[in-house]
N, C-alpha and C positions, 0 to 999 in steps of 0.2 A: 128787486126785493129778494129774489131767490139767492142772488150772489151775495147780498148783504148778510142773509141768514147763514150762508155757508162760511163767510168770513168770520162771523161771530162764533160759529161752531168750531172752526179751526183754531181761533184764539183760545176758546175754552179748552180744547184738547191740549194746546201748548201749555196753558196755565196748569192744567191737571198734571201734565208730565213733570213740570217744574216742582209742583208741590210734592209729587210722588218721590222725586229725587231728594228733596229737602227733608221730607218726613215719610219714610217708608211706611206703607199701609199693609194691612193684613192681606194675604192672598185671597183672591176671589173664590167662592165656593165652586166646586166642580159642577159642570152642566148636568142636568137630569139625564138619565139613561136613554130616554126617548128623544133627546135632542142631539143632533149632530153638530150644528154650529149656530152661532148668533152673529149675523153680519149687519152691523149697524142696528137697525130696528127690525130686521127680517130674521125669522127663525127657520132653520132647515131641520127637519126631523130626521131621526135615525133611519126611518123607513125611506125617506127621500134618498139618503146616502146609499143604503143597501140596494135599493132598486137601481140606482145609477151605476154602482160598482158591479152588480150582477150582469147588467147589459154590457158594460165595457169589458169586463173580464171574459165573457163569452166570445166577444169579437177579437180580443187580443190573444187569448190562450187556447181557444177552442175547447177541446176536451183533455188537453195535456195537464200535467201536474208540474208547474214551474217551481223553482227553488223558493223557499219562504222569503228570502231576502228580496227577490224580484216581485213577489206578491205584495210584500209590505211597502215597497217603493211605489208600486202602481196604485195601492190604496190611497196613498198620500197625493199622488198625481190626480186621481179622480176627485178626491176631496177638494183639492185646490181649484180644480176646474169648476166644481159646483159653486164654490165661494166666488170665484171670478165672474161667473155668469150672473150671479145676483148683482154684483157691483156694476157690471157692464150694462145690464138691462136698465138699472137705475140711472146710469149715465146717459143711455140712449133716451130715456124719458126726459131727463133734464135738458137734453139738447133738442127736444121736440120731435124726435123720430117717431113717426106713426107706423103702425103695422100695415103691411101690404094686404089690404082686405081681400083681394081676389085670390092671392096665394093662400091666405088663411082658409078661405072658403073651400078651395080645392083640396088642401091637406085635411081639412075636417071631414070632407066627403069621403076621402080615402080611409080615414080612421073609422068612420061609421060603417063603411062597407066591410072592413076587416072584422069589426066587433059585433056586428048585428046578430051573429049566431052564438055569441057567448051566453052562458047561463045568466038569467036575471037581466038581460040587456033591456028588455022593454020597460021593466020597473025602474032601472037605474039610468036609462038613456039621457034624460034631461040633465041630471047631475053630472054625469060623465062628460057630456058634450060641453057643458058650461066650464068645467075644469080644463078640458082639453083646449077649448077656445082661448082661455087665458094663457096656457102654455104655448100655443102656437103663435099668439100675438107677441109674446115675449121673445120667442125664437126669431120671429120676423124682425123685431127691433134689433136683436143681437146681430143678426146677419147683416142688416143694413149698416149698423154702426161699424162692424168690422170692415165691410167693403169701403166705407168712407175713409176710415183711418188708413187702410192699406193702399188706397188709391193715390199713387205717388206719380208726379209728373216725370217725364223722361229726364235723365241726367244731362248736365252740360257735357261738352266734350272733355273738359278738365276732370269732372267727376268720373266719367266713364273710364278715362285713361288712368286715373288714380286707382280705381277699382281693379283694372287689369294689372297694374304694376304690383298691387298688394295680393293678388290672387292668381299669379301666373300659372300655378299648378293646375288650375281649372281649364287652362287653354292649351294643353299639351295634346298633340295627336299621338295616341299610343302606338307602340311598336306594332308593325304588321308583318304577318308571315304569309307567304304564298306557298300553299301546300297542294300536293296531289295525293290521291288515295286509290288503292286497290282494296276493295272490301269483299271478302268472301262471306256471304250471308249464312247465318246459322240461326235456327229458331231458338229463342232464349230458353225454351223448355226442353230442348233436345238433350239426348243422353251424352255422356262424356265422350263416347266414341266419335260422335259427329263433330264435336269440338276438336278432338285430337286430329281428325282427318283434315279439318280446315287449317289448323296450325301447320300440319305437315305440308299441305298444298302451298300455303303462304311462304313457308321456308324454301320450297322448291322454286317458287317464282322469284324469290329474292336472289337465289343463286343464279338464275338465268339472267336477271338484270345485272348482277355483278359480272357475269360473263359477256355482257355487251348488248343484250337484247333491250329493246326500247320499252321504257316504263309505260308510256302512253299507249303503245300498241297492245301490251299485255292487259292494261286496264280496260281497253275497249272489248277485249275477248273474255276476260275473266271476272271483272268487277261487277258486283250487284248494286253498287251505289248509283244514284241518279247522275253522277258526274261521269259515268263510264263513257258516254258518247263524246265527252270533251277530253278523253284521255286521262280522266281522273282529276283534272284541274279544278280545285275548289276556289280559286281566286285568292284575293288578299283577305285575311282574317285577323281580327283583333283577338287578343288572348282570351277575353271573356266569351268569345264565340265558340271556343273549342270545347269538346266534351271533356268530362272529368278524366284525368290521366293523360289525355292526348297532349296537353300543353307541356307536361314534363318531358314526354318523349320528344316533342318538337324542340324543346330547349337544348337538347343534347345533339341535335343534328346540325351539320354544316351544309351550306347550299350545295345541292347535287347529291347528298347522301340519302340512302333509303334505310328506314328503321327496320329493326327485327320485328317479327309478327307481334301485333298489339291486339289483345283481347278486348273487344268492346261489347256493349249490351246486345247487339244484333249480329255479331259475327267477329271475324278476325281480319285485321287490316294491315297493309303495308303503307307507310307514309313516306313521301319524298318531299324534302324541303327544296323549293326552287329559288326562293329569295327571302331575305330578312331585311326589312326596312326599320331602322332605328326610330325611336320616339322623337318627335320634333316639336319644338316650341312654335306655336302659331303667333303671327304678328298681330299687333293691335288692330291694324287695318283689316285683317281677315276676320276678326271676331268682334268688331265694334258693336254690332247689333246684339250679339249674345251677352257681351259685357254689360250693355245697357239694361237688358232684361234682368240679369242677375242682380245688378245694382238696385233696380226697382223692387225686386223681390226681397232682398235683404233689408232695404230701407223701410219697406212696408212692415216687415217682421219687427224691426227695431222700434218703429213708432207704436205698433200694437203692444209690444212688451212694455214700453215706457208708459203707455196709458194705464195698463194693468197695475204696474208697480206704483204709479201715483195714486190710483184708487185704493190699493191695499194700504198705502201709507196714511191716507187721509181718513180711512174708515176703521173703527174698532172692530176687530174680528176675534171671536173666541171659537175654538174647535174642541170637540170632545175627543181627545186623543185615545180614550179607552176603546173607541170603536176601531182603531187601527191595530194591526199586528205589531208587536214590538220589532224595532229595527235591530237585526243582529249586530252586535258590537265586534269590532276587529280586535283580536287578541293582541295585547301588548307584547313587544319582543322581549325575550328572556335576557336577563343580564348576563354578560359574559359570552 
């Protein structure tokens, strides 16, 4: 019966769309100021939206002041998420998904513990707990539906290999550098004279190395880095593992060369490049398991987005755009 009613509703929507094309109708009146959206038969209030955006914006932007264009885009992202959640909870109910009663009970207890010292809690407790119970039950349905949709079986060998071939850039072992360091420690808050002395000492050590003295031996005697006992050897490092500025210095070195003194946060250093290993494409046999995991992740994302797109297409949605900041327009290029 439910499917029959949905089919009739879909036919009615299709007929309405045809009539609208054949005979354009007047634009619908704007939504009331206290309404954010109407999703099918569900109304989301402006207060619902403002509360959701306030929480999301604090998590995303902290206390910074992002550009208006970024805020405007994020407002729409939060608004779309609110609409999608209404649709997905309704879909979960249609599929017979029941709330996890024990999970809801535990979350409700945590909510009561956090809220019990709030003003008027004793007077409002029953109403607030009833409202929160509904919210937590819907959240449980949402989470279970998402888990079901994203639960994808392992790919076949052919699917995993096809994913590997289409995404080879994800399976490249990055360039590795084997570096050694002599670091002369300086307190970050020290005066300029201390930094100058460290730079002078590093320059003198570099001259001694150029004169034939062993880098590793000097590192054991002079370096304040934990690698001193290993002659300054830091092992093989990926580019992303190097401190800011060090990667640029290392790029200019050839194997066996020692850098000029480099000023770091906690001192002055000499770097020696021992070996440079170029980036290498890993074979499918080496990354079969990772390719399968990534395929499952991407396929789960695709199925989830497809479900949301289908629900948005099948359900009439009106949004009060006046609650959003205007999206800045890109200036048109000047003629000539």
